[in-house]
C-alpha positions as CSV (number, residue, x, y, z in Angstrom):
1,M,-25.1,52.7,-180.5
2,A,-21.7,54.3,-179.8
3,Y,-21.4,52.2,-176.6
4,E,-22.3,49.0,-178.4
5,E,-19.8,49.6,-181.1
6,A,-17.1,50.4,-178.5
7,R,-18.0,47.2,-176.6
8,D,-17.7,45.2,-179.8
9,R,-14.3,46.6,-180.5
10,L,-13.2,45.8,-177.0
11,A,-14.4,42.2,-177.2
12,D,-12.9,41.7,-180.7
13,G,-9.6,43.1,-179.4
14,L,-9.5,40.7,-176.5
15,A,-10.3,37.8,-178.8
16,R,-7.3,38.7,-181.0
17,Q,-4.9,39.4,-178.1
18,Y,-5.8,36.5,-175.7
19,D,-6.7,32.9,-175.9
20,F,-9.8,33.2,-173.8
21,E,-12.7,30.8,-174.1
22,R,-15.3,32.1,-176.6
23,R,-18.0,32.2,-173.9
24,V,-15.8,34.6,-171.9
25,I,-15.4,36.9,-174.8
26,E,-19.1,36.9,-175.5
27,A,-19.8,37.7,-171.8
28,I,-17.5,40.8,-172.1
29,R,-19.4,41.7,-175.2
30,A,-22.8,41.4,-173.5
31,V,-22.2,43.5,-170.3
32,P,-22.7,47.3,-170.7
33,R,-19.6,48.4,-168.7
34,H,-20.6,52.0,-169.1
35,A,-23.6,51.3,-166.9
36,F,-21.3,50.4,-164.0
37,V,-18.8,53.2,-164.0
38,P,-19.3,56.8,-162.7
39,E,-21.0,59.0,-165.3
40,A,-17.8,61.2,-165.6
41,R,-15.9,58.0,-166.7
42,R,-18.3,56.6,-169.2
43,D,-16.4,57.8,-172.2
44,D,-13.6,55.6,-171.0
45,A,-15.8,52.6,-170.2
46,Y,-14.5,50.4,-173.0
47,A,-10.9,51.2,-172.7
48,D,-9.1,48.1,-171.5
49,R,-7.9,49.6,-168.2
50,P,-9.0,49.9,-164.6
51,L,-11.2,52.9,-163.7
52,P,-11.8,54.6,-160.4
53,I,-15.3,54.0,-158.9
54,G,-14.9,56.0,-155.6
55,H,-13.9,55.0,-152.1
56,D,-10.3,54.5,-153.3
57,Q,-11.5,51.5,-155.3
58,T,-11.4,50.6,-159.0
59,V,-13.2,48.4,-161.5
60,S,-10.7,46.0,-163.0
61,A,-9.6,46.2,-166.6
62,P,-11.8,44.1,-168.9
63,H,-8.9,41.8,-169.9
64,M,-8.4,41.0,-166.2
65,V,-12.1,40.2,-165.6
66,A,-11.9,37.9,-168.7
67,A,-8.7,36.3,-167.5
68,M,-10.2,35.4,-164.1
69,A,-13.3,34.0,-165.7
70,D,-11.2,32.0,-168.0
71,H,-9.0,30.6,-165.2
72,L,-12.1,29.6,-163.3
73,A,-13.7,27.9,-166.3
74,L,-17.2,28.8,-165.2
75,E,-20.1,26.7,-166.5
76,P,-23.8,27.5,-166.7
77,G,-25.6,26.7,-163.4
78,E,-22.6,26.8,-161.2
79,T,-22.8,28.8,-157.9
80,V,-20.2,31.5,-157.5
81,L,-19.1,33.7,-154.7
82,E,-17.4,37.0,-155.4
83,I,-15.5,38.9,-152.8
84,G,-15.3,42.6,-153.6
85,T,-18.5,43.6,-155.5
86,G,-17.2,47.1,-156.3
87,C,-19.5,48.6,-158.9
88,G,-20.9,45.2,-159.9
89,Y,-19.3,44.9,-163.4
90,H,-17.3,41.7,-162.6
91,A,-20.4,40.1,-161.1
92,A,-22.4,40.9,-164.2
93,V,-19.8,39.2,-166.4
94,T,-19.9,36.2,-164.1
95,A,-23.7,36.2,-164.3
96,E,-23.5,36.0,-168.1
97,L,-21.5,32.8,-167.6
98,V,-23.4,31.0,-164.8
99,G,-26.8,32.8,-164.5
100,S,-27.6,35.9,-162.4
101,A,-29.3,34.0,-159.6
102,N,-26.2,31.8,-159.1
103,V,-23.9,34.8,-158.3
104,Y,-23.3,35.9,-154.7
105,S,-21.1,38.9,-153.9
106,A,-19.9,40.5,-150.7
107,E,-18.7,44.1,-150.6
108,Y,-17.1,45.7,-147.5
109,V,-18.0,49.3,-148.3
110,A,-21.7,49.9,-147.7
111,D,-22.1,52.7,-150.3
112,L,-20.5,50.5,-153.0
113,A,-22.7,47.6,-152.1
114,A,-25.8,49.8,-152.5
115,D,-24.5,51.3,-155.8
116,A,-23.7,47.8,-157.1
117,R,-27.2,46.6,-156.4
118,E,-28.6,49.5,-158.3
119,N,-26.2,49.1,-161.2
120,L,-26.9,45.4,-161.5
121,A,-30.6,45.9,-161.5
122,T,-30.5,48.7,-164.0
123,A,-28.3,46.6,-166.4
124,G,-30.6,43.5,-166.1
125,Y,-28.7,41.5,-163.5
126,G,-31.0,42.2,-160.6
127,D,-31.0,38.5,-159.5
128,V,-27.3,38.8,-158.4
129,H,-27.2,38.6,-154.6
130,V,-25.2,41.4,-153.0
131,R,-24.5,41.8,-149.3
132,Q,-22.4,44.3,-147.3
133,G,-19.9,42.6,-145.0
134,D,-16.3,41.3,-144.5
135,G,-15.3,39.2,-147.4
136,R,-12.8,37.3,-145.4
137,E,-15.7,35.5,-143.8
138,G,-17.3,34.6,-147.1
139,W,-21.0,34.0,-147.2
140,S,-21.6,30.7,-145.4
141,A,-25.4,30.8,-145.7
142,N,-25.2,29.9,-149.4
143,A,-22.2,27.6,-149.3
144,P,-20.8,25.4,-150.7
145,Y,-19.9,27.2,-153.9
146,D,-18.5,25.7,-157.1
147,A,-16.2,28.7,-157.5
148,V,-15.0,31.6,-155.4
149,Y,-12.9,34.6,-156.5
150,L,-11.5,37.8,-155.0
151,T,-11.3,41.1,-156.8
152,C,-8.9,42.4,-154.1
153,A,-5.5,41.2,-153.0
154,A,-5.2,39.3,-149.7
155,P,-2.0,38.2,-147.9
156,D,-3.1,34.7,-148.5
157,V,-6.2,32.8,-149.7
158,P,-8.6,33.1,-146.8
159,E,-9.3,29.7,-145.2
160,A,-12.9,30.5,-144.8
161,L,-13.4,30.8,-148.5
162,V,-11.7,27.5,-149.2
163,G,-13.9,26.0,-146.6
164,Q,-17.0,27.3,-148.3
165,T,-16.0,25.7,-151.7
166,R,-17.3,22.3,-152.5
167,A,-15.0,19.4,-153.4
168,G,-14.2,19.7,-157.0
169,G,-14.5,23.5,-156.8
170,R,-11.9,26.2,-157.1
171,V,-10.8,29.5,-155.6
172,L,-9.0,32.3,-157.4
173,A,-7.3,35.1,-155.6
174,P,-4.7,37.8,-156.0
175,V,-2.2,37.1,-153.3
176,G,0.5,39.4,-152.0
177,D,1.1,43.1,-151.1
178,L,3.3,45.1,-153.5
179,A,4.1,42.0,-155.5
180,Q,0.9,40.1,-156.3
181,Q,0.2,36.9,-158.1
182,L,-3.0,35.1,-159.0
183,V,-3.3,31.9,-157.2
184,R,-5.8,29.2,-158.0
185,V,-6.7,26.7,-155.3
186,D,-8.4,23.5,-156.4
187,V,-10.4,21.9,-153.6
188,G,-10.5,18.1,-153.4
189,E,-12.0,15.6,-151.0
190,D,-8.6,15.0,-149.4
191,G,-7.1,18.5,-149.5
192,T,-6.1,21.3,-151.9
193,E,-3.7,21.9,-154.8
194,R,-2.3,25.4,-155.6
195,E,-1.4,26.8,-159.0
196,H,0.5,30.1,-159.3
197,L,-0.6,32.1,-162.3
198,E,0.3,35.5,-163.7
199,R,1.5,38.6,-161.9
200,V,-1.3,41.1,-161.2
201,R,-2.0,44.4,-159.4
202,F,-5.2,44.8,-157.4
203,V,-6.3,47.0,-154.6
204,R,-5.8,45.4,-151.2
205,M,-8.6,43.7,-149.3
206,Q,-10.0,46.0,-146.6
């Protein structure tokens, strides 16, 4: 009950502070973030900040997870590729928006991929597809995707990911090294259009 109350306070706080779509706020409200973070960090699970998850990686702050979902304008039934599964929390929020079976996620660190599968299954998102591998290559077997996003910063938006996005789809990625910015790429029949969004700070792609 304490976790549920803390999650409600988090979601209500995000709703007051940001102009996120209501569905995004409710996705944050629905996902038990404490089930995805290390046990020693569970008391901080509903603080709006990143938390370490091991292997020099972090789970993003809830407001950033919500912001990325809002920028992507995810709709039920869309297929989504996530690069950087981490602990699985972001994938679970995405699953709330599009359906668990429509989420595909690639994680470079084998131990994190295994942990994420377990976390997702325990939290009720066992249909999310997780594989261990190099995110730069995407996951071509299930392409094309309606949306692709990265939870790690890349020097530029990987071309392979743009190529695995259907016309009318979009890619969202933190781009840069010390100075990073979210970049949204809209994929069309005749090319792409880029929009530069807010400044961010993510761990770098491995």
